[in-house]
C-alpha positions, 0 to 999 in steps of 0.5 A: 811215565806211569808204571804199574805193579807186576810180578816177574816169575823166573823158572829154570828147569831141564829143557826136556820139561819145557813143554810140560811146564808151559802147558801147566802155565797156560792151564793157569791162564797165563798166556804170556811167557818167554823161554830162554836157553840157559848156557851154564851155571853152578849150584848145589851140585857144582858147575855145569855148561851146556857144551859140556853135557854128554847126555841126550838132554839139551840142558836147561831153559828159563821160562820168564813170566811177567804177570799181574800180582793177583795171578802169581799164586795160580802160576806158582801152584802150576809151576811147582806141580812140574818143578817139584819132581825135577831139577829146577829153581823158581824165583819171584820178584816185584817189577814195574811195567809200562803197559798194564793192559798187556799183562 
């Protein structure tokens, strides 16, 4: 089966920032993404879990986009404009897709 090059961009951000992030992604002409809840983790500030939170914030979400390689710069510029001022992690990796016309 033939595969096609793509980029997978994963953005982990505070759930309260999800709408602002997805609006920025859509403004960069990226129409496909998946939003997943993040249950917990550990980073520079130590461990945390969604269940252990006391604040009104609902934790973190991860927004995943699989896009054509030529779209990655526009997406990263849009995402960074949101993530830059908030807690968040952005990662990019190469991936392969089966149906290139969907991305």
